[in-house]
Structures are given as structure tokens and as C-alpha cells.
N, C-alpha and C positions, 0 to 999 in steps of 0.2 A: 112512788119514787124509789129507785134502787139505792139503798143506803149502805149495804155491805155485801161482799161476795164470800162464799164459802168454798174452800178448795178441799177436795177429798181424793187422794191417790188410792188406787185399788188395783187388783189383778186377780181375776177369776175367783172372786169371793162374793157373788151376788147376794147370798143369804145374809152375810154380815152387812153388806152395803145397804140392803133394803131396811134393815133394822136401824142403821144410822140415819138414813133419810127419813124413816118413820119418826124418829125422835126429833128431827129438824122440822117436821110438819107440826109438831106440838109447841113450837116456839111461841113466846108471847109476842114476838115481832110478827106482823102480818106477812104472809107469804109474798105479797107483791113488793115488799121492801128488801128482799134479798134474793140472790141467785145461788144455785148449787152447781159448782163446776166439778164434775167427776172425770178424772183422767186415768186411764188404765196404763200400766207400765208395760206397753207392748200390745200387739194385736190380741184382742180378747173377745172372741165370738160368744163365749159363754155369758159374759156380762152384757154385751150388746143385745143378744137375743132376749135375755131376761128383762132388760129395760124396755125393749120393744113390745114384749108380751105383757107388760105391767099395765093393766087396764086403768088403774087408779094412779098412775105416775104423776107426781106434781108437775105443773107446767114450768116451774122455775128450775128444773133439773136439765143440765146440758152435759152430754157425754161425748168424749173423744178418747183417742188412744195414741200412744207414741208409735212410730213406725217399727221400732224394735225395743226389746227390753233394755232399759238404761238405769233403772233404780227409781225409788220414790222421790229423790231430790230433783231429777230431771222431769218427772211427772208434775211435781209441784210448780216448777219453773214454767212449764208449758201452760199450766192452768192459770197462774196469777197474771201472766202476761196478756191473757185474753179476758181477764176480769173487767167488768164495767164499773164497779164501785171503787171508791178511793181507799176504803178500808177493807182489808182481806183477812178473813179468819181461816185458820188451818186446823184440820182434824184428820183422823184416820178412819178407815172404813169399819174398824172394829170398836168404835166408841159409840156412846149414847149421850149426845149433848143434852144437858139439863134445859128445861123450858126457858130459863133466863140467860142462857149462854150468850146469845147475840146481843140482847139488850144490855147485858153486863158490859160488853166491850163498847157498844155505842154510847152508853151513858158516861163511860170513862173518857171517851175520845171527845175532845173539844174542837175538833176540826184542824188540829195542827197538821202541817204538811209532813213532818217527820215525827213518827210516834210508833211505839211497839208495846205490846201487852202480852202477858202470859196469864193463864187461868189456873184453876184448881182441877187436879185429876184425882178421881176417886176410884180405887181398885177394890171391889168387894171380894173378901176372902172368907173361906170357911174356917172353922176353928183350927183345923190342921191341914193347911194347904200343901200342895206339892212344892218341890224346890223351884220349879219353873214359875209357879204362881207367886211364890215369895219374891222371886227376882222381878217379876212384872210389877209387883207392888212398889218397887223402888221408884216408879213414875210419880208416886204421890209426893215424894220429897225432892224430886229433881227441880232445879231452879228454872229450867226452860226446856220444854219439849214441844215438838211439832204436832203432837196429838192434841194440843190445846194452846194456841197462840194466835196473835193477830198483829198485822203490820200494815202501815199505809203503803200504797203502791210506790209512793215517792221514796220511802225508806228502803224498800226492796230494790228499787232502781239504783239508789245511791250505793248500796253495798254489793250489787251484782246478783242478788237473789241467792239461791242455793248453789253450793259447789257440787257439780255433777260428777266429780271424781269419787264422791261417796256413793257408790252404786248399791249399797245395802242400807237398810234402816238402822244405821248406827253412826253416831257422831256427826251426822249432817245437821242435827238440831243444835249441837254444841257449836259447830262451825258458824251457823247463822247467828247464834247468841253472841259469840265472840266478835263477829263482824259488827254487830249492832253496838257492842260496848266500845270497840275501837273507833267507831264513827261518831261516838258520843250522842247516839240517838236515844232519847228518853225511853226507858223500859219500866213498866209498872205491872205489879201483880194485882189481878182483879179476882177476888174470891167469888164474886157473884157469877163469874163466867166459868161454870164448872162443866166437866164432862165425866161420865162414868165410863171406866175402861174395864169391862169384864175380861177375865182371863180366858183366852181361847184355848181350845184343846190342842195339846202338843203331843207329837209322837214320842214313844218311849226312847229315852237316850238323847233327846233333842239338845241337851246341854253340850254335847260334844261338837255337833255341827255349829252351834252358836259361837264357838271359839274363833271361827273364821273371821268374825267381825273385828277381832283384836287387831288385825292388820291395819285398820283405818285409824287406830290410835296414833300410828306413826305419822300419817298425813296431817292429822290435827295438831300434833306436837310440832311438826315442821313449820306449820303456818303460825301457830300461837304458842311458842314455848313457855312464856311467862304465865299466861292465863291457864295453860294446860297444867302447869305445876301447881298453880294456886287452887284450881277447882276440880281437877280430875286425877292426875298422877296415875293413870291407868297403866299398869305393867304387871307381868307375872310376879306373884309374890315369891319371896325367898324359899318358902316351903316347896313351891313347884320345882325349883332348881334342885333342891335337896332330894326330892322324890325321883327326878330324872337321873341325877348323878348316882344315887344309891342303887337303882336298878341296873344301870349300865355297868357299874363296878361289879355288881353281883354276877352279871352275865360274863363279863370279861374274866373275872376270877375263876368262874367255873371252866371256861375255855382253857385257862392257864393252869388248871388243877390246884388252885389255892382254895381249898374247900372252906377253911375257917374264915377267910376274908369274905368269901361268897356268902357264907351263912350270916355273918354280921351285917353285910350290906343288904341282903335280902330281908332280914328281920327289920332293919331300919326302914326299908321301903314299905313293908307291910304295916308297920306301926304308923307311918305317916299317912298311908292310904286310909287306915282305920280312923285316925284322928280327923282327917279331912271329911270322911263320911259322917262321923258323929257330929261334926260341926254343922254340916248341911242338914242333918236330921233334927236339929234343935228347933222345936216349935213347928215342925212340918209333919206330914203324914208318915205313919209307921206301918202302913200296909206292907205285906210281903213283897208285892211288886215294886213299890216305891223304895223300900230298903235295898232290894237287890239292884235296882237302877242306880241308887246312890253309890253303892259299892263299885259297880261296874264303871260308871262314869268318873268316879273319883280317882280311879286308877289310870284313866286315859286322858282326862282333862289337862293335867300338867304338861303332857307331851304335846297335845294339840295347841294349847295356849302359847307355849314357848315357840313352837314351830311357826304359828301365824304371827307372833310378835316379831320374830326375826325376818320373816317373809316381808312384813310391812317395812321394816328398817331398810331392807335391801331395795325393795320396789320404789320407795319414796326417798331413798338416799339421805337418810338421817340416822342419828345414833342417840339413843337414850336408854337408860336402864333404871 
């Protein structure tokens, strides 16, 4: 009897996906009691071929893909709408669900038509992680993340599922969380339902491109201004504005031949960059490469963050600072 459906969005990461499915094969729940619905965010020949060539692929794995890239929110919507079970668990392709993950949710669910759950996320870190790894570890304290949650199909239908305007893996989980809260759908934390979220390898300087996600803060704020202020308040900090302004003043002063003003402004900018760098290096790796990466990205992040913040404000026609 099919008791629960598992939804996993993915895109061209078969090695990670296979590890996730491998962990699902070790569930204390019999394989016949759950299905695994994998949906790729767009045409994905790499994953399709890998699954077709997997001689030992579990029979309960179903794969499909979106006709074009639209983001993980759209992939999850496509998946849960074709799920056969009434309770649907969500995770990501880079997690390793614990053996009691699914039974944790099923034991907590008493068959209510409207119900939602969130589980425990464990992010293993070395003694001195990278800045990227440290940020990933924030999943452990997040109140609700789609890397580990479960909802009844009726609950998802009532709130309209995921908002597909969130085309990146950012704030789409908070949006779902806030919709559940506004709909007064009971939400419980289930410690037994745990997933391990290893930190994946990231390219050097990844924190700069990560700032693009900031634009979606504006969409979430526009939809839920009160809940956003209470639980997130995501915006560029004052220090970012000081860094941007001080460097712009330094450049303008040099062009206008005001050397003393330029020196003061440039010194201010350098001190702020150094302070930001040292803050990010606390309890993180002090290898030469990582220190240089923190210096470089600390000088650029404020500009990128403020740019994407205002990009979001303009795109979604909302204002907040």
C-alpha cells in the first residue's frame, strides 16, 4: 500500500541524486510503501541516461522533466500534482535522508486532511569550514526548508503549492511556509524525520553570484510584509551602503582632484572591507586561498547585494529598506 510520496527536484546532478536515492533505499519503511518522484528542472539527458543505465534502480523511482528550465518550485509543483499518496515529503537531490525519515512523518500524521510537517536538517562541518559551508549550515536552524518537509496533498492544493515566480532555490520555501501559516494549516516539527545535508563543492567566489537570490526577497516581502518583518528582514545591511558610498566618494573625489577627501573615503572603504573579511573568517578556514577569496568577495558583495536588492524592488514593484 502506497503511504507516502517523495518529491526530489534535480538538474544534471546524477551522482548526488543517486546518493540521495541510495539513502531512501535504506528507509525503515518498506519500498512498496512509498514512491520517489524525481523531476528535472528542464530537459536533462544526463540524468535520464544515468537512470536508464542504472541496473539496480529501485522500481519505485519515477523520472520526468519540465519542458524548459523554470526553477525548483515549478519542478516540485509538477511532481506533487502527479503523486499518488496523500502525504508528500520533499527533499533535495543533495541530501541523505536518515533511515527513519519517512516513518517519522508517517508516525506523526494521524490522517488529517490538512497537515504539514518540517524535519531536522543536519549539516556536517569540519572544524574550520569555508564561508560557503558555514552559510549552508544555516539550514540547521531554519524554521522551514524544502530540503526536509512534508505536506498533505490537500494542504498543497488549498494554498496553491509553490509560487513558480521564485525561479531559484531561494525564498520559495519561506513562501510556502508563510502560506501554510496564513491558511492556519497545522505545522509540526518532527525531530525523528531527519536528513543529512552535506556541503557540496562550490566554485571559488561563489558568494558573489549567490547575491542574485537577493532579488526574491522583494517578492516575498510584497506577498507577506508582516511575516517577512517578523521572521526574515532580509536586506543589505547598513555597512554595505557605507562601503559602496565610501568607494564612490573616493572615485569621484579623485576625478575632481580632491585628494584629501579621496584618501579619507578610500581608507574608510578599505577598513570596512577588512572588517567584513575578518568577520567572515571567524571560525572558518584560514587557508591562503580561502583568505584571498574572502578579501576579494568582501569587496564586491556589497555592490552585488545592493544591485540585486533594488533590481527586485523595481521588478516586483515594492519598496522596503
